[in-house]
MARFIBA-609959 format. One record per residue (C-alpha): x, y, z. Coordinates in steps of 0.001 Angstrom, whole numbers, plus 500000, padded with zeros to 6 digits. Each point is the difference from the previous one (the first is absolute). Example, Ala and Ser with C-alpha at 12.3 -4.5 7.8 and 13.67 -1.06 7.14 Angstrom:
% residues 2
512300495500507800501370503440499340
END
This chain:
% residues 77
495479509441506187503237499394501730502771498426498608500621497826502886496770497977499472499451499202496131497946497303498613501303499100496473496252501003498743500694503440501801503156500134498330498665499349496540497374502484500135502231502069500804502139499747497345496780500216497505499348503240501691503391501205499213500273498943496451496116501271499486499073496372498762497864497611500718501404496617501160497793496839499821501147497024502099497592496784499834499497497963503113501155496526499239498859496877501765502319498957502045499523496416498987500226501437496484503760500995500974500743496993501624499167497456496760501442502886497817503523500338501763500112496994502578502347500700503134500642503353498405496971500976500741500899500525503793502390502762498867496556502065498966497922499173502522501993500179502913500091503293501965503027501623501598499578502542502507503548502213500758500346502972501812502363503163500358499824499775503471504067499281500758500936502543496912498202502804501572501196499348503364503804500282498933499212503346498855499344499492496263497147502600498724498307498937496536499450503340497837496448498976499820497447499744502957497033499507497622500120497590497111498596502170497456502480502076500196502658497643499737497981498532496966499864502993498214503778500929500580501103496649498674497648499718496879499999504056499196503530500730500888
END
């Protein structure tokens, strides 16, 4: 997938593939996180949408256009 549109799940899946490992993340109910972590749970439950538009508009070019190639290079060197 494209590097500019990547969810945490997508990144985790690509890392698992590059490492040839299975990564399992349990789905923890929101109410349980709120009980366990209180206000800190907002950090885990919040969403952050970002874009690389400003940096690419300024002329910056990323080394990789695809997430799998970027992860492979970082993980496998």
